[in-house]
N, C-alpha and C positions, 0 to 999 in steps of 0.2 A: 193276613199274615203280618203286616206292619203293626196292627193293633196289638197282636199277640206279643210281638217283641217288645213293644212299648210297655204293655202290662207287666211283662216279665221283668223288664228293667226296673219299673217303679216298684214292684214287689221286692225285688232283690235289694233296692236301695232302702226300702223300709225295714227289711230283715236285718241289713247291716246296721241301720241305725238302732234297732232294738238291741242288738248284740253289743253295740258300743255303749249304749245307755246302761246296760246291765253291768258291763265291765266297770264303767265309771262309778256306778253306785257301789260296787264291791270295793273298789279301790278307796273311795271316799270313806266307806264304813271302816276299813282297816286303818286308814290315816286317823280318823277320829279316835279309834280305840288306842292306837299308839300314843296319841297326844294327851291321853289321860296321865301318862307318865312324864310328860314334858311340860315346858311353859306354854301358855296359850299363844296362838298364832292368829294373825289377821286373816280371815277367810276372804274378805274382799275390802276394797277401798272404803274407808269410813268418811263420810261427808262431814265437813266442819259444821255446816248449818243443816239441821235435820228437816226443816221445812223449805219448800222451794221459794226462791226469790221470785218476785212478780215483775212483769213488764207492763208498765203504764204508758199508753200511747199518748205522745205529746204533739205529734205532727202526722198528717197523712197528705201525700201528694198524688194527684191523679183523679180523674173523674171520667164518666162517659162522654161528657161534653168537651173535655179538654183535648187539645191537639198535640199536647207536649209529651205524653206518655201513651204509646200504643203498641209497644213491642216488649218482648221479654227484656228484663233488665240484665245485661251481661256483666256490668261492674259499676261499683260506686266508689268515689273518693272524696275526702274532705280535704279542701285545699288550705293552705296557709292564710288565705283571706277569709277563712270561715264560711265558705259556701260549698254546695254539693255539686259534684261533677258526675254526670250520669251517662253511661254507655248502654245503648239499647240495640237489640237485634233489629235488622232491616232499616236501621236509621244511620245515614252517613253523616253523622254529627255527634258531638257531645253536648248534651243540654246542661245548663248551669242554673241552679236554684238556690235562692237564699234559704236560711235556716228556719224562716217562717213559711216556706213553701212557694214563695213568689218565683215565677220564671224570670230569669234575668237576661239570658243570651244563649247562643249556641256557638260551638267552635267547629269549623270545618264545613265542608259541603261535598256533594258526590263528585268523584273524579279520581284521576290517578296522579295528579301533580302534586307538588309540595303544598302542604296545607290542606289538600283534599283528603277525603276518607274513602277507601275502596269498599263498597258494600256496606259495612257497618263497623262501628268501633267495638272491638272485642275486649278491650281493656283500657283502664285509665288510672293514673296515679301521679304522685308527686315524689321526686327524689331531691331533697333540699328545696331550691327555688325553681326547679325545672318541672314542668308538666310534661308527661309523656302520654301519648295516645297510640294504642295498637290497633291495626286493622288486619286484613286477611294475610298480609305478607310483609308488614313492615311496622316499625315503631318510629314515630316522629317525636322530637323533643322541641319544647317551646319555652324559651326563657325571657326573651325580650319582647316578643309579640305573639299573640294568639292566632294571628293570621299567617305568619311566615315562620316555619320551623327553622331552628338553628342547626338541626341536623336530622337527616333521614336515614334510618338504618334498615336495609332491605337485603334479603338473600333468601334462597331456597335450597335446602339440602336434602336430597332423596336418601331415604333409609329403606331399601328394598326388604330387609330382613324383618322389619316390623310393619310393612306395608303403609309408610307415611312419608310425608315430606315435612321437614322441620322449618320453621320460620321464627322470627322474633316473637317471643311470647310475652314476657314481662321484664321490666327493668329491675335490677338489683342495686343494692345500696352502693356498690363500688363502681357502678357504671357498666358492668357486664350484664348479660341477658340470661334468662332461663328460657330454654327453647320451648316453643309451642307446636303442637301437632295440628295444624290448621287444616291440612289436606290429607285425606285418606286416599292412597293409591291402590291398596289391596285390602278390602274390608275383611276378607277371611283371615289374612295374616295378622291383621291388627287385632281382630276380635278373638282369635284363638292363641295369641302370644301368652306365655306363662308369666312373663314379667316385662317391664319396659323401663329403660334407664331415663332418669330426669337429668338432662344434660345442661351444664353451664357453658355459654358460648361467648366469644368476644364479639365486638360490634361488627367485625367483618365476617362472622359466621364460622369461625374455627372453634372446635371443641377444646375447651379448657380442661374440664373434668366432669365427672358424674357426681351430682349432689346426692342422689338417692336412687334406689331401685323400687319401682312401683309394682307391687304384687298385682297380677292381672290374670290369675288362673281361673278356670271354670267360669268364664264370663259371657258365654254366648249361647243363645238358643237359636234354632233355625226352623223356619216354616215355609211352606210353599205358598207364595202370594199369587203367582201366575205360572202357568205351565212351563217348566224348564227354567224358572227364574226364582230360586230360593231367596228369601229374605233372611238376613242375619240381624238379630236384636240382642241388646245387652242383657245379660243374665238377670232375671228377676231378683230383686232385693240387693243387687250388687250393681249400682248405677253410678255414673258420673255425676259430680256435683252440678248444682243448677247455676253456679256462678264461679268466677275466678279462673283458675289455671286449667281446668278441664282434665284433671288427673285424679284418679281414684285414691281417696283418703290421703291426699297430699296437697299441701297448699303453702305458698310463701307468706311470710309476715308482710303486713301492708307496707312497712318501711323498706322491704327488700333485704333485710339483714340476715335471714335464716329461712329454712324450710321446715315445716312442721308436718309430721306424718304418723299415722297408725301403720307401723311397718310390718308387723307379723301377728297373726291370729293363730294361736296354739290351742285349737279346739279340743284336742285329745290330751292336753296336759293335765297334770294332777296338782293343783286345780287348773282348769282352763284359764287362759290369760291372753291379753293383747299387749303390744309394746307401743308406747308413745315415744317418738324420737323427735328431737329438735337438733338440726345440723346447721351450723353456720355456713355462710357461703364460702368461707375459707376451708371448710371440710372438718371443722372441729364439732365433736358431739357435745352439745350443750345440755342435753337431757336424754336420759334413757330409762324409761319407767315401765315396769311390767304391772299391768292392772289385772287383777283377778276378777272373773265374772262367772255368772251362772248361766250356762247355755239355755236359751229359751226356744222351745220347740215351735215349729210352724204347724199350727193345728190344721186339720182338714177343713174346718169351716173357713179359716183365713185363706187357705190355698184356693178354695173354690171361689171365694169372693174376689180375690186378686186376679184369678184367671178370667173371671167374667169381666172385670173392669179393664183388665189389659186388653182383652179381645175387642171391647168396645172402643179402645183408643186406636187399635190397629185398623178397624174398619171405618173410623171416623164419627162414631156415634156421638162424640162430644163436640163435634163441630156443627154449626148451623147448617141445615140443608141448603141454604142459599150460597154457602161458601164451600161446599164439598165439591170435589172433582166428580164429573159425571161417572156413574158406575151402575151397572145393572144389578138387580137383586141377586141374580145367579152368582155374579162375581163377588158380591158382598157376602153371600152365604158360604161361598167357597173359601174366602179369606177368613171368615169367622171360624170355620171348622178347622182350617189349617192352623191358625193361631192358637185355638183352644187345645188342640191335640199336642202341640209342641210345647205348651207351657208346662213348667215344672218349677219347684221350689226346692231349696236344700232342706234337709232334716231340721236344722236349727237356723235361727236368724243370725245374720252377721252382727257381731256385738256393737259395731259402730257403722253408721250410715254416712255421715259427713263430718268433716273437720273444718273448723274455722279458726284461723290464727287471730287472736285478739290484738287490738292496737295497743294494749298495755302489757303485752306479754302473756296474757292468759290464753288458755287452749280450750275451745268449746267443741264438744263431741256430741253429735246427735246419736242417741242410742237406738236400741231395737224398736221396731214397730210394735204397737200394742193393739190389742183387739178393739179398744175404744178410740183408736186413732189419735190419741193425745201424744204429742211429740215431747220427749224428755231430752233436754240438753244438759250435759254436765259441764261444769266450769272448773278447770284446773288451773292452779297458779303456775308461775314460771318454774317452780322447783318440782312440779308434778303432783302437789297436794290437791285432793279434791276438795274444792271450797264450797260449792253449792250446786243446786239444780234449778233449772227453769222449765216449767211445763207450759206448752202452748196447745190450747184447746180449740182455738178459732183460726180461721184463714184457710186459703186454698192455693195450691200451686198447680198450674195447668199441666196436663200430660199424664205420665204414668202414676198409678195409684199409690205407690210406695214413696213418692217424693214427699218432702216435709210440708207441713201446712204453712210455715213461714220460712222463706229462703233468707237466712241470715247471711249478710254480706260484710258488715262491719260490726264489731262487738268489743266491749270492754265491760269492767265491773259496773260502770255508771251508765253506759248508753249502748242501744243496739239499733242498727239500721237494717231493715229487711224488706222483702217484697212479697206480695200475694197477687192473686187474681180474683175478680168476682165471678158470678155465675155466667157473665157474658164475656169472659176472658179479657176483661179490661185490667191492665196492670196497675198496681198501687205500690208506692214507697212509703214505708212507715218508719217513724222514729220513736223509739221508746226510752223512757227513763227507767233504769233498773232500780226496783225497790228492794234493798237488801235487808229489810226487816227479818229477823231470825227469831221465830217463836219457838220456845223450847218447852 
């Protein structure tokens, strides 16, 4: 009976999609006919450089023999001393590397006291001459010494309506904070919320204002992992970013001066479009640009492939047998069936998968998945002009199959820092020079 309802739901979804596609085609045909009598209009954003810029690797940090990188890279920062500061999952310290890849030192140690790091560093950055390091529930500020913080900012704010507790997330340029959702108290409430506010907080944990509203609709799938214990997973193709603030299509500039966001996707518009917003931490709208796009259908072949790969992640097929939790084959088969039956995709790809705020004011958008798995990043100038594209054909991010090949953390017109994993899940940090050669 459940299978019949599921098949009916999927058939209904496909029927609605076909109807919408026909209506969209009819409207487009009428619009084109009417435009014969008017001046030409831009159907989509025109790129300044018609050929992709290239990323030329100049540095790679990490190896299977190294003990300095062995967890997911949570955040990167380049300090005023021209060295690289690295926050990793499961590492209660910030590792510091030279620009030629040499390990220099580490900051912090496991613990709860001043100068210690609880669990792992979730964020790292610089505001002026002050280094800030975030962990599970606090931000520590270091100015005069890397061992003793000048200030420790710590608070927890329950928000029952969205199923979270807010903690200090990232420092902003004026010394205030953007809240981080480090602790989920009600997974169902959090995953099924239609939108989530991005709040700016004082150092004592008081809400100053809301910087942006993060769209968070249709974001969960549910499947039975164990009898009576349903698992909730983030909606396929609509995932949280691999680095940074951990908010959907929303990120602060590295200097903490503004928030960059893909705020609204108008899939049923004529033509369809998405909005790029840049909002200062004072609340001023610095940029509001509507970008037209052509919806890209999720093919049945891609849906089947993603379902198979997602199911493999759920049951741990990507993990070495020696590292997997003990599980009977019966349990593995049940979980595989449950995950496969609950998997679904939207009719069309979300037009943007990730947003990176460049260190030079540029905006980097990761566009739709392609059948060939080549990642296409679009680079927009600070005024919203589409400047160029970058195509990434190599690399691998551990985990869900729709994640990008290269996790870009820091970017500008001249330089990109990103992370990948090898086939043994060993993390690497890459530094690239951006070749802006434009062949016409």
